[in-house]
C-alpha positions in Angstrom: 0.0 44.3 -24.1 0.2 40.5 -24.7 -2.4 38.4 -26.5 -3.5 36.7 -23.3 -4.0 40.0 -21.5 -5.7 41.6 -24.5 -8.2 38.7 -24.8 -9.1 38.9 -21.2 -9.5 42.6 -21.3 -12.2 42.5 -24.0 -15.8 43.2 -23.0 -17.0 41.6 -19.7 -16.1 37.9 -20.5 -13.6 37.7 -17.7 -15.3 40.0 -15.3 -15.2 38.1 -12.0 -15.2 34.7 -13.9 -18.5 34.1 -12.2 -19.0 30.9 -14.2 -15.9 29.3 -12.5 -15.6 27.7 -9.1 -14.0 30.2 -6.7 -10.9 28.1 -6.5 -10.4 28.5 -10.3 -11.0 32.3 -10.6 -7.4 33.4 -9.7 -6.0 30.7 -11.9 -8.0 31.9 -14.9 -5.9 35.1 -14.7 -2.7 33.2 -15.3 -0.9 32.9 -18.6 -1.9 30.4 -21.2 1.2 28.3 -20.6 0.4 28.2 -16.9 -3.3 27.3 -17.4 -2.4 24.6 -19.9 0.0 23.1 -17.4 -2.7 23.1 -14.7 -5.3 21.6 -17.0 -3.0 18.7 -17.9 -2.1 18.0 -14.3 -3.8 15.4 -12.1 -6.3 16.9 -9.8 -8.6 15.9 -7.0 -12.1 17.2 -7.5 -14.5 16.3 -4.8 -18.0 15.1 -5.3 -20.6 13.6 -3.0 -20.1 9.9 -3.6 -16.3 10.2 -3.5 -16.5 12.0 -0.2 -19.0 9.4 1.0 -16.5 6.6 0.1 -13.6 8.4 1.9 -15.8 8.8 5.0 -16.6 5.1 4.9 -12.9 4.3 4.7 -12.2 6.6 7.6 -14.9 4.8 9.6 -13.4 1.4 8.8 -9.9 2.6 9.8 -11.1 3.4 13.4 -13.2 0.2 13.7 -12.3 -1.8 16.8 -10.9 -5.3 16.3 -13.5 -8.1 16.4 -13.9 -11.6 15.0 -15.9 -10.5 12.0 -14.7 -7.2 10.6 -16.7 -5.1 8.1 -15.3 -4.7 4.6 -16.0 -2.5 1.6 -16.1 -3.3 -2.1 -15.6 -0.2 -4.3 -17.0 -0.9 -7.8 -16.8 1.1 -10.9 -15.9 0.9 -14.6 -12.3 0.9 -15.7 -10.7 4.3 -15.6 -13.5 5.7 -13.4 -11.5 7.3 -10.6 -11.4 4.4 -8.1 -7.6 4.4 -7.8 -7.6 8.2 -7.3 -9.9 7.8 -4.3 -7.9 5.0 -2.7 -4.6 6.8 -3.3 -6.0 10.0 -1.7 -7.0 8.0 1.3 -3.7 6.2 1.5 -1.7 9.5 1.3 -3.9 10.9 4.1 -2.6 8.0 6.3 1.2 7.8 5.4 3.6 5.3 7.0 5.0 6.3 10.4 8.7 6.2 11.2 9.8 4.2 14.2 10.7 7.4 16.1 7.2 8.8 15.5 5.3 6.1 17.3 4.8 5.5 21.0 6.2 1.9 20.9 9.1 2.8 18.7 8.0 0.5 15.9 7.4 1.7 12.3 3.7 1.8 11.4 1.8 1.4 8.2 -1.9 2.3 8.9 -3.1 1.7 5.3 -1.5 -0.9 3.0 -2.5 -1.1 -0.6 -1.6 -4.0 -2.9 -2.7 -5.0 -6.4 -4.2 -8.3 -7.3 -2.0 -9.6 -10.2 -3.3 -11.1 -13.4 -3.0 -14.9 -13.3 -3.5 -14.6 -9.5 -2.4 -17.2 -7.0 -1.3 -17.2 -3.3 2.5 -16.8 -4.0 1.9 -13.7 -6.1 -0.5 -12.2 -3.6 1.7 -12.6 -0.6 4.7 -11.5 -2.8 2.8 -8.3 -3.5 2.2 -7.7 0.2 5.9 -8.3 1.0 6.9 -6.0 -1.8 4.8 -3.1 -0.5 6.2 -3.7 3.0 9.7 -3.3 1.5 10.9 -6.9 2.0 11.8 -7.8 -1.6 14.3 -10.4 -0.5 11.4 -12.6 0.8 9.4 -12.5 -2.5 11.1 -15.6 -3.8 10.5 -17.7 -0.7 8.1 -20.6 -0.7 4.4 -19.7 -0.3 4.1 -20.9 3.3 7.1 -18.8 4.3 5.8 -15.8 2.4 2.4 -16.1 4.0 3.9 -16.4 7.5 6.2 -13.4 6.9 3.5 -11.3 5.3 1.1 -11.8 8.2 3.8 -11.3 10.9 5.1 -8.1 9.2 1.6 -6.7 8.8 1.0 -7.3 12.5 4.4 -5.8 13.5 3.8 -2.6 11.4 0.3 -2.3 12.8 -1.5 -2.4 9.5 -5.0 -1.3 10.3 -6.6 -1.5 6.8 -5.7 -3.5 3.7 -6.7 -2.2 0.2 -6.7 -4.8 -2.6 -6.9 -3.1 -6.0 -7.9 -4.7 -9.2 -9.6 -7.5 -7.3 -11.5 -8.5 -10.6 -8.2 -10.0 -11.7 -9.3 -13.0 -9.5 -11.4 -14.1 -12.5 -8.4 -14.5 -14.7 -7.3 -17.5 -12.6 -8.7 -21.0 -12.7 -11.8 -21.9 -10.7 -9.6 -23.6 -8.1 -7.3 -20.6 -7.8 -10.3 -18.2 -7.5 -11.8 -20.3 -4.7 -8.4 -20.5 -2.9 -7.9 -16.7 -3.1 -11.4 -15.9 -2.0 -10.9 -18.2 1.0 -7.6 -16.5 1.6 -9.2 -13.1 1.7 -11.7 -14.3 4.3 -9.0 -15.9 6.4 -6.7 -12.9 6.2 -9.4 -10.6 7.5 -10.2 -13.0 10.4 -6.5 -13.6 11.2 -5.5 -9.9 11.3 -8.9 -8.6 12.5 -8.6 -5.6 10.1 -11.1 -4.3 7.5 -10.4 -5.1 3.8 -11.3 -2.8 1.0 -11.6 -4.5 -2.4 -11.5 -2.3 -5.5 -12.4 -3.3 -9.0 -14.9 -3.4 -11.9 -18.3 -5.0 -12.0 -16.5 -8.3 -12.4 -15.1 -7.8 -8.9 -18.6 -7.7 -7.6 -19.3 -11.0 -9.4 -16.1 -12.5 -8.0 -16.9 -11.6 -4.4 -20.5 -12.5 -4.6 -19.6 -16.0 -5.9 -18.6 -16.7 -2.3 -21.7 -16.4 0.1 -19.6 -15.7 3.2 -17.6 -13.0 1.5 -20.7 -11.5 -0.1 -22.2 -11.0 3.3 -19.0 -9.3 4.6 -18.3 -6.9 1.7 -20.6 -3.9 1.4 -20.6 -2.9 -2.3 -20.4 0.8 -3.2 -20.8 1.9 -6.8 -18.8 4.9 -8.1 -20.5 7.3 -10.6 -18.6 9.9 -12.7 -17.1 13.0 -11.2 -16.6 16.4 -12.9 -13.4 18.4 -13.4 -13.0 22.2 -13.0 -11.0 24.0 -15.7 -9.7 27.6 -15.7 -11.3 28.7 -19.0 -12.4 32.4 -19.3 -15.7 31.6 -20.9 -18.4 29.2 -19.6 -18.5 25.9 -21.5 -22.0 24.7 -20.4 -20.9 21.1 -20.4 -24.2 20.0 -18.7 -26.3 21.1 -21.6 -27.8 18.0 -23.2 -26.4 18.4 -26.7 -22.8 19.0 -25.6 -22.9 16.5 -22.7 -24.3 13.9 -25.0 -21.5 14.6 -27.6 -18.8 14.2 -24.9 -20.3 11.1 -23.3 -20.8 9.5 -26.7 -17.2 10.2 -27.8 -15.9 8.9 -24.5 -18.3 6.0 -24.5 -19.3 6.8 -20.9 -15.9 6.0 -19.4 -14.8 8.6 -16.8 -11.1 8.5 -17.7 -12.0 9.0 -21.4 -14.3 11.9 -20.5 -11.4 13.5 -18.5 -9.0 12.9 -21.4 -11.4 14.4 -23.9 -12.3 17.4 -21.8 -8.6 18.0 -20.9 -7.5 18.0 -24.6 -10.5 20.2 -25.5 -9.7 22.7 -22.7 -6.0 22.9 -23.9 -7.2 23.6 -27.4 -9.7 26.2 -26.1 -6.9 28.0 -24.4 -4.4 27.8 -27.3 -7.0 28.8 -29.9 -8.4 31.7 -27.9 -11.8 30.1 -27.9 -11.7 30.0 -24.0 -14.7 27.6 -23.9 -15.3 23.9 -24.8 -17.8 23.8 -27.7 -19.0 21.2 -30.1 -16.7 22.6 -32.7 -13.7 22.4 -30.3 -14.5 18.7 -29.7 -14.6 18.1 -33.4 -11.4 20.0 -34.0 -9.3 18.0 -31.5 -9.9 14.7 -33.4 -10.7 12.6 -30.4 -10.8 8.9 -31.2 -13.2 6.8 -29.1 -11.9 3.8 -27.1 -13.7 1.2 -29.4 -12.4 2.9 -32.5 -8.9 2.9 -31.2 -9.1 -0.9 -30.8 -10.0 -1.2 -34.5 -7.3 1.0 -35.8 -4.9 -1.0 -38.0 -1.4 -1.3 -36.7 
């Protein structure tokens, strides 16, 4: 009998795996190698606020055209799962081939672009053209890029535009910030489609600096979500002492929490501990984000 099977055959630790979510119980019976692979893989774990954001996006997608369209501003700390949510939504509404549409034209229901650092109009419209697959137009003059981007978005029936990292607006000059904020307002009016801006708290500050945009974008804050891991013993991560230790080490950043817990879960599997404990967290030698920045090169 192998070590994995021997461990899970001892006492009643694995009996039913009642401490696990039902979706994880069968996985907990897999080999250590398989479970480590699953633990390290990206995963979507639903929680109420994330589902609420996805529902709000779905509502915007079906909103009829009108002069003043509703918009959403998804706000959260860096590495807090915002991109995972918008990517899940985008994948749920993939591009349509021309032969799959009634009018014989290719369709892109949801278009996602990234606000570049040092943002300006040429880069913004260049990002749109790149996502639409027209790289040859990226070097055109700004007026031509703008005209092409708007025309192609209309021709491909873009129904919702997601602008990620919108806080990058603040890396531009005040004049550039004002021009791009005006551009976002104009684009929503011109296309009569909803906009979803995604970014950190600085994104909220950027949008709220423009009174008209502030009235059009409904801000939605994004709190942390929790992961489900196929460990044979319960970890009790919600107990104050252990939760505090994890949050302190990760400095409250969701992506760091995920990285820490993932590494701890892998160690728990490989060491046979089969649970995340304070000792496991100490053993993995996790370095907090602020400490990493101070490490000498």
